[in-house]
Backbone as CSV, one residue per row, in Angstrom:
resi,resn,N_x,N_y,N_z,CA_x,CA_y,CA_z,C_x,C_y,C_z
1,MET,19.015,-13.109,14.825,18.572,-11.725,15.016,18.888,-11.291,16.452
2,GLY,19.653,-10.183,16.593,20.028,-9.696,17.909,18.915,-8.889,18.563
3,PRO,19.090,-8.554,19.854,18.071,-7.785,20.584,17.770,-6.429,19.936
4,LEU,18.826,-5.734,19.461,18.616,-4.424,18.846,17.804,-4.554,17.564
5,GLU,18.136,-5.527,16.720,17.383,-5.729,15.480,15.935,-6.081,15.786
6,LEU,15.738,-6.907,16.823,14.378,-7.288,17.202,13.580,-6.082,17.677
7,ALA,14.205,-5.216,18.470,13.530,-4.015,18.971,13.149,-3.089,17.819
8,ILE,14.095,-2.896,16.881,13.828,-2.046,15.717,12.675,-2.621,14.900
9,LEU,12.666,-3.933,14.751,11.618,-4.599,13.982,10.253,-4.393,14.628
10,ILE,10.168,-4.575,15.934,8.889,-4.445,16.641,8.368,-3.013,16.578
11,VAL,9.251,-2.051,16.877,8.840,-0.643,16.848,8.457,-0.229,15.432
12,GLY,9.251,-0.665,14.453,8.961,-0.313,13.061,7.626,-0.846,12.593
13,LEU,7.306,-2.090,12.948,6.025,-2.670,12.552,4.859,-1.968,13.248
14,ALA,5.057,-1.567,14.496,4.002,-0.839,15.209,3.740,0.514,14.555
15,ILE,4.803,1.217,14.161,4.651,2.509,13.493,3.977,2.326,12.135
16,ALA,4.359,1.255,11.418,3.737,0.970,10.126,2.243,0.709,10.293
17,GLY,1.877,-0.042,11.329,0.468,-0.290,11.596,-0.277,0.977,11.957
18,LEU,0.375,1.856,12.719,-0.239,3.132,13.087,-0.544,3.963,11.843
19,ALA,0.410,4.035,10.916,0.197,4.788,9.673,-0.955,4.191,8.875
20,LYS,-1.024,2.871,8.829,-2.104,2.204,8.096,-3.460,2.511,8.721
21,GLY,-3.538,2.473,10.040,-4.795,2.760,10.707,-5.236,4.199,10.539
22,LEU,-4.284,5.119,10.537,-4.605,6.538,10.384,-5.054,6.880,8.976
23,ALA,-4.314,6.368,7.971,-4.508,6.847,6.609,-4.889,5.775,5.603
24,GLY,-4.922,4.509,6.011,-5.257,3.459,5.065,-4.108,3.086,4.156
25,MET,-2.931,3.635,4.380,-1.762,3.376,3.547,-0.516,3.557,4.392
26,GLY,0.614,3.097,3.861,1.880,3.308,4.560,2.426,2.074,5.243
27,LEU,1.628,0.985,5.307,2.096,-0.209,6.016,3.289,-0.864,5.324
28,PRO,3.166,-1.321,4.065,4.346,-1.929,3.430,5.447,-0.920,3.150
29,LEU,5.065,0.342,2.961,6.053,1.386,2.705,7.059,1.486,3.845
30,ILE,6.572,1.437,5.076,7.440,1.525,6.257,8.000,0.150,6.616
31,MET,7.159,-0.869,6.496,7.528,-2.205,6.931,8.600,-2.852,6.050
32,THR,8.429,-2.758,4.727,9.307,-3.503,3.822,10.774,-3.108,3.942
33,PRO,11.115,-1.797,3.995,12.532,-1.458,4.162,13.119,-1.979,5.472
34,ILE,12.310,-1.958,6.545,12.793,-2.456,7.836,13.059,-3.961,7.748
35,LEU,12.123,-4.690,7.167,12.305,-6.124,7.002,13.472,-6.432,6.073
36,ALA,13.623,-5.618,5.016,14.703,-5.851,4.058,16.066,-5.684,4.704
37,GLY,16.160,-4.775,5.671,17.424,-4.561,6.350,17.844,-5.749,7.191
38,VAL,16.879,-6.578,7.574,17.168,-7.750,8.415,17.211,-9.034,7.589
39,PHE,16.265,-9.181,6.640,16.111,-10.451,5.939,16.452,-10.407,4.449
40,GLY,16.657,-9.204,3.886,16.893,-9.089,2.458,15.615,-8.718,1.728
41,PRO,15.724,-8.054,0.551,14.549,-7.508,-0.145,13.510,-8.548,-0.544
42,ARG,13.935,-9.623,-1.192,12.973,-10.611,-1.691,12.199,-11.252,-0.538
43,THR,12.897,-11.623,0.511,12.246,-12.221,1.669,11.334,-11.210,2.357
44,ALA,11.777,-9.954,2.405,10.983,-8.908,3.052,9.630,-8.735,2.377
45,VAL,9.623,-8.761,1.044,8.369,-8.601,0.308,7.422,-9.760,0.627
46,ALA,7.950,-10.968,0.713,7.118,-12.132,1.031,6.574,-12.043,2.455
47,ILE,7.417,-11.669,3.403,6.974,-11.555,4.804,5.883,-10.496,4.932
48,ALA,6.063,-9.369,4.240,5.142,-8.236,4.379,3.721,-8.580,3.966
49,THR,3.557,-9.536,3.057,2.208,-9.850,2.583,1.300,-10.351,3.708
50,ILE,1.859,-10.977,4.716,1.031,-11.558,5.790,0.431,-10.469,6.685
51,PRO,1.231,-9.547,7.253,0.628,-8.451,8.022,-0.252,-7.537,7.169
52,VAL,0.132,-7.323,5.904,-0.670,-6.456,5.029,-2.056,-7.057,4.814
53,PHE,-2.105,-8.358,4.559,-3.397,-9.029,4.370,-4.256,-8.922,5.625
54,ALA,-3.652,-9.160,6.779,-4.400,-9.102,8.038,-4.898,-7.694,8.328
55,ALA,-4.053,-6.693,8.102,-4.432,-5.306,8.386,-5.580,-4.855,7.492
56,ASN,-5.500,-5.177,6.206,-6.579,-4.788,5.300,-7.865,-5.530,5.621
57,SER,-7.748,-6.775,6.075,-8.942,-7.537,6.473,-9.661,-6.831,7.616
58,LEU,-8.886,-6.343,8.581,-9.477,-5.654,9.727,-10.148,-4.353,9.292
59,LEU,-9.495,-3.595,8.407,-10.079,-2.339,7.933,-11.349,-2.590,7.131
60,LEU,-11.369,-3.652,6.336,-12.567,-3.977,5.569,-13.718,-4.393,6.486
61,THR,-13.407,-5.138,7.523,-14.434,-5.536,8.485,-15.023,-4.315,9.183
62,GLN,-14.136,-3.375,9.550,-14.589,-2.169,10.234,-15.476,-1.310,9.334
63,GLY,-15.133,-1.224,8.048,-15.871,-0.347,7.136,-16.814,-1.074,6.211
64,PHE,-17.263,-2.272,6.595,-18.059,-3.122,5.707,-19.318,-2.426,5.208
65,ARG,-19.873,-1.531,5.999,-21.099,-0.841,5.589,-20.885,0.056,4.377
66,ARG,-19.637,0.333,4.048,-19.326,1.175,2.887,-19.070,0.358,1.620
67,ARG,-19.426,-0.900,1.627,-19.116,-1.787,0.499,-19.744,-1.327,-0.813
68,ASP,-20.819,-0.520,-0.738,-21.442,-0.014,-1.965,-20.486,0.869,-2.764
69,LEU,-19.469,1.408,-2.118,-18.489,2.237,-2.821,-17.769,1.465,-3.918
70,LEU,-17.690,0.168,-3.784,-16.906,-0.644,-4.713,-17.647,-0.927,-6.019
71,ARG,-18.947,-0.646,-6.059,-19.732,-0.977,-7.251,-19.274,-0.215,-8.489
72,GLY,-18.789,0.989,-8.308,-18.350,1.766,-9.461,-16.868,1.661,-9.745
73,LEU,-16.197,0.736,-9.062,-14.735,0.635,-9.194,-14.303,-0.682,-9.833
74,GLY,-15.212,-1.341,-10.537,-14.909,-2.655,-11.108,-13.707,-2.654,-12.028
75,SER,-13.630,-1.666,-12.920,-12.514,-1.629,-13.878,-11.193,-1.342,-13.176
76,LEU,-11.227,-0.514,-12.128,-10.010,-0.199,-11.376,-9.520,-1.429,-10.615
77,ILE,-10.461,-2.143,-10.000,-10.096,-3.336,-9.241,-9.542,-4.413,-10.171
78,ALA,-10.205,-4.605,-11.315,-9.740,-5.618,-12.267,-8.337,-5.291,-12.774
79,ALA,-8.097,-4.011,-13.100,-6.772,-3.602,-13.585,-5.715,-3.811,-12.509
80,SER,-6.076,-3.523,-11.266,-5.139,-3.689,-10.161,-4.777,-5.155,-9.953
81,ILE,-5.767,-6.032,-10.051,-5.533,-7.470,-9.867,-4.633,-8.013,-10.974
82,VAL,-4.905,-7.622,-12.213,-4.075,-8.069,-13.340,-2.637,-7.579,-13.165
83,GLY,-2.490,-6.307,-12.769,-1.152,-5.756,-12.547,-0.406,-6.496,-11.451
84,THR,-1.117,-6.828,-10.367,-0.473,-7.548,-9.263,-0.040,-8.939,-9.698
85,ALA,-0.883,-9.624,-10.483,-0.525,-10.959,-10.972,0.748,-10.909,-11.805
86,ILE,0.845,-9.896,-12.657,2.057,-9.738,-13.463,3.249,-9.423,-12.562
87,GLY,3.020,-8.552,-11.569,4.091,-8.164,-10.662,4.660,-9.329,-9.877
88,THR,3.789,-10.257,-9.444,4.286,-11.401,-8.692,5.208,-12.276,-9.527
89,LEU,4.957,-12.320,-10.828,5.816,-13.107,-11.713,7.140,-12.410,-11.994
90,LEU,7.144,-11.087,-11.815,8.343,-10.306,-12.132,9.126,-9.913,-10.886
91,LEU,8.735,-10.459,-9.739,9.389,-10.108,-8.474,10.908,-10.230,-8.603
92,ALA,11.595,-9.161,-8.207,13.064,-9.105,-8.186,13.688,-9.118,-9.575
93,GLN,12.866,-8.951,-10.644,13.420,-8.935,-11.990,13.315,-7.567,-12.654
94,LEU,12.400,-6.725,-12.151,12.209,-5.414,-12.757,13.246,-4.415,-12.265
95,ASP,13.527,-3.430,-13.073,14.438,-2.356,-12.695,13.695,-1.411,-11.755
96,GLN,14.008,-1.487,-10.465,13.287,-0.705,-9.473,13.545,0.791,-9.616
97,ARG,14.680,1.170,-10.177,14.956,2.601,-10.347,14.014,3.225,-11.367
98,THR,13.750,2.497,-12.440,12.818,3.005,-13.448,11.433,3.189,-12.853
99,PHE,11.000,2.199,-12.085,9.684,2.301,-11.461,9.649,3.399,-10.409
100,ALA,10.748,3.614,-9.713,10.800,4.678,-8.711,10.606,6.043,-9.374
101,LEU,11.254,6.252,-10.504,11.103,7.517,-11.221,9.681,7.668,-11.762
102,LEU,9.136,6.593,-12.293,7.784,6.635,-12.845,6.756,6.972,-11.774
103,ILE,6.830,6.267,-10.667,5.851,6.485,-9.608,6.004,7.867,-8.991
104,SER,7.223,8.345,-8.860,7.456,9.673,-8.294,6.849,10.748,-9.189
105,GLY,7.047,10.603,-10.485,6.484,11.570,-11.423,4.976,11.577,-11.417
106,MET,4.366,10.395,-11.335,2.904,10.314,-11.351,2.305,10.858,-10.060
107,VAL,2.956,10.573,-8.929,2.466,11.112,-7.660,2.549,12.634,-7.667
108,ALA,3.680,13.164,-8.133,3.834,14.620,-8.203,2.765,15.232,-9.095
109,LEU,2.463,14.566,-10.212,1.447,15.066,-11.135,0.068,15.078,-10.481
110,PHE,-0.283,14.004,-9.777,-1.600,13.939,-9.150,-1.720,14.926,-7.994
111,LEU,-0.642,15.116,-7.236,-0.700,16.067,-6.135,-0.834,17.497,-6.648
112,ALA,-0.171,17.783,-7.755,-0.180,19.150,-8.280,-1.412,19.447,-9.126
113,ARG,-1.844,18.460,-9.926,-2.917,18.722,-10.891,-3.986,17.634,-10.879
114,GLY,-4.089,16.884,-9.805,-5.017,15.760,-9.770,-6.454,16.153,-10.015
115,ASP,-6.901,17.229,-9.387,-8.297,17.659,-9.551,-8.598,18.017,-11.003
116,ARG,-7.655,18.696,-11.668,-7.877,19.082,-13.054,-7.800,17.882,-13.985
117,LEU,-6.897,16.946,-13.678,-6.763,15.763,-14.523,-8.026,14.923,-14.505
118,LEU,-8.586,14.738,-13.324,-9.755,13.881,-13.189,-11.052,14.606,-13.502
119,GLY,-11.067,15.929,-13.320,-12.287,16.683,-13.508,-13.209,16.548,-12.312
120,ASP,-14.337,17.185,-12.375,-15.283,17.157,-11.261,-16.129,15.885,-11.251
121,ASP,-16.192,15.198,-12.395,-17.039,14.010,-12.505,-16.172,12.764,-12.539
122,PRO,-16.234,11.901,-11.502,-15.434,10.678,-11.486,-15.754,9.743,-12.645
123,ALA,-16.948,9.906,-13.249,-17.329,9.048,-14.362,-16.879,9.601,-15.710
124,ALA,-16.215,10.773,-15.712,-15.757,11.380,-16.953,-14.772,10.457,-17.657
125,LEU,-14.652,10.633,-18.976,-13.826,9.747,-19.790,-12.385,9.704,-19.304
126,ARG,-11.785,10.875,-19.022,-10.379,10.875,-18.620,-10.175,10.185,-17.282
127,ALA,-11.161,10.295,-16.383,-11.053,9.601,-15.107,-11.174,8.094,-15.312
128,ARG,-12.036,7.681,-16.252,-12.207,6.255,-16.523,-10.951,5.657,-17.150
129,ILE,-10.198,6.462,-17.897,-8.963,5.977,-18.517,-7.811,5.985,-17.513
130,LEU,-7.677,7.083,-16.780,-6.568,7.212,-15.838,-6.675,6.222,-14.685
131,GLY,-7.872,6.012,-14.178,-8.053,5.152,-13.021,-7.510,3.743,-13.223
132,PRO,-7.967,3.026,-14.262,-7.432,1.674,-14.489,-5.933,1.665,-14.757
133,LEU,-5.423,2.672,-15.451,-3.983,2.734,-15.726,-3.198,2.865,-14.427
134,VAL,-3.634,3.781,-13.568,-2.960,3.982,-12.283,-3.026,2.713,-11.444
135,CYS,-4.193,2.077,-11.392,-4.344,0.873,-10.570,-3.565,-0.306,-11.146
136,PHE,-3.459,-0.371,-12.461,-2.658,-1.443,-13.071,-1.185,-1.300,-12.690
137,VAL,-0.646,-0.090,-12.859,0.754,0.141,-12.493,0.949,-0.066,-11.002
138,GLY,-0.020,0.405,-10.201,0.052,0.183,-8.762,0.060,-1.293,-8.414
139,GLY,-0.730,-2.081,-9.158,-0.745,-3.524,-8.935,0.596,-4.165,-9.245
140,VAL,1.210,-3.744,-10.347,2.546,-4.264,-10.692,3.532,-3.938,-9.576
141,LEU,3.444,-2.716,-9.068,4.330,-2.311,-7.980,4.082,-3.126,-6.715
142,GLN,2.811,-3.385,-6.414,2.530,-4.179,-5.221,3.040,-5.609,-5.387
143,GLY,2.892,-6.159,-6.592,3.363,-7.513,-6.822,4.865,-7.654,-6.740
144,THR,5.599,-6.595,-7.093,7.064,-6.682,-7.103,7.713,-6.137,-5.839
145,THR,7.059,-5.164,-5.194,7.691,-4.511,-4.037,6.782,-4.457,-2.807
146,SER,5.499,-4.793,-2.963,4.466,-4.655,-1.921,4.093,-3.199,-1.669
147,ILE,4.640,-2.262,-2.432,4.389,-0.836,-2.197,3.643,-0.233,-3.384
148,ALA,2.347,-0.011,-3.216,1.536,0.611,-4.260,0.882,1.893,-3.779
149,SER,0.954,2.172,-2.470,0.187,3.284,-1.896,0.548,4.659,-2.437
150,PRO,1.827,4.973,-2.756,2.081,6.327,-3.261,1.310,6.628,-4.535
151,LEU,1.228,5.649,-5.432,0.554,5.873,-6.706,-0.960,5.776,-6.563
152,VAL,-1.451,4.675,-6.026,-2.897,4.482,-5.894,-3.484,5.487,-4.899
153,GLY,-2.756,5.749,-3.814,-3.228,6.717,-2.831,-3.341,8.113,-3.397
154,SER,-2.397,8.498,-4.252,-2.456,9.843,-4.828,-3.651,9.990,-5.761
155,TYR,-3.998,8.916,-6.476,-5.155,8.955,-7.375,-6.445,9.175,-6.587
156,PHE,-6.648,8.388,-5.532,-7.887,8.519,-4.761,-7.865,9.772,-3.891
157,HIS,-6.693,10.248,-3.542,-6.597,11.542,-2.861,-7.128,12.641,-3.772
158,ALA,-6.795,12.561,-5.065,-7.271,13.566,-6.025,-8.775,13.490,-6.224
159,ARG,-9.376,12.354,-5.943,-10.827,12.212,-6.076,-11.577,12.743,-4.865
160,ARG,-10.836,13.206,-3.857,-11.411,13.873,-2.685,-12.458,13.026,-1.961
161,LEU,-12.117,11.785,-1.706,-12.994,10.936,-0.901,-12.934,11.375,0.561
162,SER,-13.976,11.091,1.290,-13.955,11.355,2.729,-12.930,10.424,3.370
163,PRO,-12.444,10.763,4.577,-11.441,9.902,5.212,-11.859,8.439,5.313
164,ALA,-13.071,8.182,5.781,-13.528,6.803,5.953,-13.628,6.082,4.611
165,ASP,-14.149,6.785,3.583,-14.274,6.178,2.256,-12.900,5.916,1.649
166,PHE,-11.982,6.851,1.828,-10.616,6.713,1.306,-9.961,5.456,1.883
167,VAL,-10.038,5.305,3.189,-9.405,4.158,3.855,-10.043,2.854,3.396
168,PHE,-11.376,2.829,3.277,-12.061,1.593,2.897,-11.725,1.188,1.465
169,VAL,-11.752,2.135,0.539,-11.477,1.821,-0.866,-10.046,1.303,-1.035
170,LEU,-9.085,1.986,-0.406,-7.703,1.517,-0.503,-7.540,0.140,0.124
171,ALA,-8.194,-0.084,1.267,-8.099,-1.385,1.922,-8.649,-2.487,1.023
172,ALA,-9.762,-2.202,0.333,-10.363,-3.207,-0.539,-9.443,-3.544,-1.711
173,ILE,-8.881,-2.527,-2.340,-7.995,-2.766,-3.483,-6.731,-3.495,-3.050
174,PHE,-6.127,-3.025,-1.965,-4.892,-3.659,-1.495,-5.144,-5.068,-0.969
175,GLU,-6.330,-5.314,-0.423,-6.650,-6.657,0.069,-6.735,-7.652,-1.085
176,LEU,-7.425,-7.265,-2.150,-7.527,-8.151,-3.309,-6.152,-8.385,-3.925
177,ASN,-5.347,-7.329,-3.975,-3.982,-7.492,-4.479,-3.185,-8.448,-3.595
178,SER,-3.400,-8.356,-2.285,-2.690,-9.234,-1.352,-3.050,-10.693,-1.578
179,VAL,-4.334,-10.957,-1.888,-4.753,-12.328,-2.176,-3.992,-12.864,-3.388
180,VAL,-3.871,-12.022,-4.419,-3.124,-12.423,-5.617,-1.658,-12.676,-5.264
181,GLN,-1.078,-11.799,-4.428,0.299,-11.995,-3.993,0.466,-13.315,-3.249
182,LEU,-0.430,-13.581,-2.311,-0.335,-14.804,-1.520,-0.370,-16.044,-2.412
183,ILE,-1.264,-16.034,-3.393,-1.377,-17.167,-4.314,-0.118,-17.261,-5.188
184,GLY,0.285,-16.110,-5.761,1.438,-16.105,-6.657,2.724,-16.518,-5.972
185,TYR,2.961,-15.975,-4.786,4.188,-16.317,-4.063,4.165,-17.769,-3.591
186,SER,2.970,-18.271,-3.252,2.864,-19.673,-2.848,3.223,-20.596,-4.004
187,LEU,2.740,-20.256,-5.197,3.054,-21.065,-6.374,4.548,-21.025,-6.701
188,GLN,5.212,-19.937,-6.300,6.651,-19.827,-6.519,7.464,-20.369,-5.342
189,HIS,6.756,-20.924,-4.357,7.386,-21.552,-3.186,8.243,-20.558,-2.391
190,LEU,7.741,-19.325,-2.266,8.473,-18.302,-1.511,8.179,-18.377,-0.015
191,TYR,7.079,-19.038,0.352,6.694,-19.080,1.765,7.291,-20.310,2.452
192,THR,8.473,-20.134,2.993,9.070,-21.181,3.809,8.446,-21.122,5.206
193,PRO,8.572,-22.177,6.002,8.040,-22.134,7.373,8.586,-20.950,8.174
194,GLU,9.858,-20.599,7.975,10.455,-19.477,8.698,9.799,-18.155,8.311
195,ILE,9.571,-17.957,7.009,8.951,-16.717,6.536,7.530,-16.590,7.085
196,VAL,6.779,-17.679,7.058,5.404,-17.649,7.581,5.418,-17.346,9.078
197,ALA,6.341,-17.956,9.803,6.420,-17.725,11.249,6.739,-16.274,11.562
198,ILE,7.683,-15.686,10.835,8.047,-14.281,11.051,6.859,-13.373,10.731
199,GLY,6.164,-13.683,9.638,5.003,-12.889,9.260,3.902,-12.936,10.301
200,VAL,3.658,-14.120,10.848,2.612,-14.277,11.877,3.006,-13.548,13.160
201,ILE,4.271,-13.676,13.569,4.741,-12.973,14.767,4.635,-11.460,14.576
202,GLY,4.922,-11.009,13.357,4.844,-9.579,13.064,3.443,-9.008,13.136
203,LEU,2.429,-9.890,13.165,1.046,-9.421,13.265,0.783,-8.687,14.575
204,VAL,1.460,-9.099,15.645,1.159,-8.533,16.963,1.439,-7.029,17.011
205,PRO,2.683,-6.557,16.763,2.908,-5.107,16.809,2.174,-4.364,15.702
206,THR,2.027,-5.023,14.534,1.350,-4.359,13.412,-0.111,-4.073,13.732
207,LEU,-0.821,-5.054,14.227,-2.246,-4.884,14.506,-2.495,-3.983,15.714
208,LEU,-1.604,-4.013,16.695,-1.733,-3.085,17.823,-1.583,-1.641,17.333
209,GLY,-0.599,-1.410,16.466,-0.432,-0.078,15.885,-1.620,0.309,15.031
210,LEU,-2.157,-0.650,14.279,-3.322,-0.399,13.424,-4.522,0.039,14.253
211,LEU,-4.794,-0.645,15.347,-5.929,-0.293,16.204,-5.765,1.109,16.791
212,ALA,-4.534,1.457,17.165,-4.280,2.809,17.665,-4.545,3.838,16.575
213,GLY,-4.116,3.526,15.342,-4.345,4.443,14.224,-5.821,4.643,13.938
214,ILE,-6.595,3.560,13.982,-8.043,3.663,13.768,-8.675,4.556,14.832
215,PHE,-8.231,4.391,16.076,-8.760,5.196,17.177,-8.498,6.680,16.941
216,PHE,-7.273,7.037,16.570,-6.925,8.446,16.382,-7.514,9.011,15.090
217,ARG,-7.719,8.170,14.058,-8.287,8.653,12.805,-9.679,9.206,13.019
218,GLY,-10.442,8.587,13.928,-11.793,9.050,14.195,-11.848,10.425,14.812
219,ARG,-10.696,10.958,15.210,-10.635,12.285,15.827,-9.990,13.318,14.921
220,LEU,-9.784,12.966,13.646,-9.218,13.909,12.683,-10.323,14.472,11.798
221,ASP,-10.286,15.781,11.525,-11.255,16.331,10.582,-10.759,16.082,9.157
222,ALA,-11.629,16.287,8.173,-11.327,15.937,6.794,-10.123,16.715,6.251
223,ALA,-10.045,18.009,6.578,-8.940,18.829,6.066,-7.599,18.345,6.611
224,LEU,-7.563,18.041,7.908,-6.335,17.543,8.509,-5.976,16.177,7.943
225,PHE,-6.990,15.365,7.676,-6.744,14.046,7.093,-6.089,14.173,5.719
226,ARG,-6.601,15.093,4.892,-6.024,15.276,3.557,-4.578,15.754,3.651
227,ARG,-4.281,16.606,4.607,-2.887,17.051,4.779,-2.006,15.889,5.201
228,LEU,-2.552,15.012,6.043,-1.798,13.829,6.465,-1.491,12.942,5.264
229,ILE,-2.454,12.781,4.366,-2.245,11.967,3.171,-1.142,12.559,2.305
230,VAL,-1.161,13.878,2.139,-0.117,14.533,1.342,1.256,14.275,1.954
231,VAL,1.351,14.423,3.277,2.631,14.182,3.959,3.093,12.750,3.744
232,LEU,2.178,11.796,3.896,2.533,10.390,3.712,2.959,10.107,2.280
233,LEU,2.280,10.721,1.310,2.643,10.516,-0.089,4.039,11.066,-0.380
234,VAL,4.330,12.254,0.140,5.654,12.852,-0.060,6.730,11.989,0.591
235,LEU,6.472,11.546,1.817,7.424,10.673,2.497,7.574,9.348,1.760
236,SER,6.470,8.862,1.182,6.512,7.618,0.430,7.460,7.728,-0.753
237,VAL,7.310,8.809,-1.493,8.157,9.010,-2.666,9.612,9.209,-2.248
238,ALA,9.833,9.988,-1.198,11.204,10.220,-0.723,11.855,8.903,-0.312
239,ASN,11.092,8.067,0.383,11.612,6.773,0.817,11.904,5.863,-0.376
240,LEU,11.008,5.889,-1.373,11.189,5.070,-2.559,12.438,5.485,-3.323
241,ILE,12.643,6.793,-3.466,13.846,7.301,-4.156,15.095,6.923,-3.377
242,TRP,15.038,7.063,-2.059,16.194,6.739,-1.222,16.557,5.264,-1.352
243,ARG,15.545,4.399,-1.285,15.796,2.961,-1.393,16.335,2.575,-2.762
244,SER,15.848,3.256,-3.817,16.219,2.869,-5.170,17.573,3.415,-5.613
245,PHE,17.923,4.624,-5.164,19.102,5.270,-5.707,20.238,5.481,-4.700
246,ILE,19.920,5.461,-3.407,20.951,5.778,-2.411,21.298,4.564,-1.551
247,ALA,20.262,3.876,-1.043,20.535,2.776,-0.114,21.200,1.583,-0.792
248,ASN,20.918,1.381,-2.101,21.476,0.215,-2.794,22.965,0.405,-3.083
């Protein structure tokens, strides 16, 4: 790895951490393409799991007092875990273009009509059906690409959670998915000493960016936060389409 590639890697991981700290999402979305450009897609997904796990651990520790939020999300969490387990087995075997189109369509639908789809009551029947479905597909995506935030983030964005609650819920779901990834990839012997070393080194710029994001998030009002989420979701989909149809 040359000096320029190293500089791009460090800056990219710091920016990815900043996005994660601000919005609770965007870390693997920004990180994975950068890593893939240096190490290749399959290796990039394996490396990304280490900073993602650490970042979500920090966010969960910070928001631990909000743990009661998870009591009503059992079916969503279970669906997400099952999806991630399946995704880890299908790593590098699924047609990423099909998934890119699927996720783009679902994000567009939730951004345009999310409030009407879910209704005013999160416990309503349609919300109970859509939630596990979205989290299951998001889990499959995280297991295969490490990128689930456009889909899962758009669902919880439509539920109009407060900024702190939004970040905590996403961190909890993505953290559990990361545990499944770590176990699944370990069983597939994807973690070589080199991959683990790169992942651990990548923690430094990632966590520094994350702490900066947490600091600035506390100074955003709810309306501005929701606009930031919309921007990140749109950029997420644009990046996913670019990676699937143009960069390859």
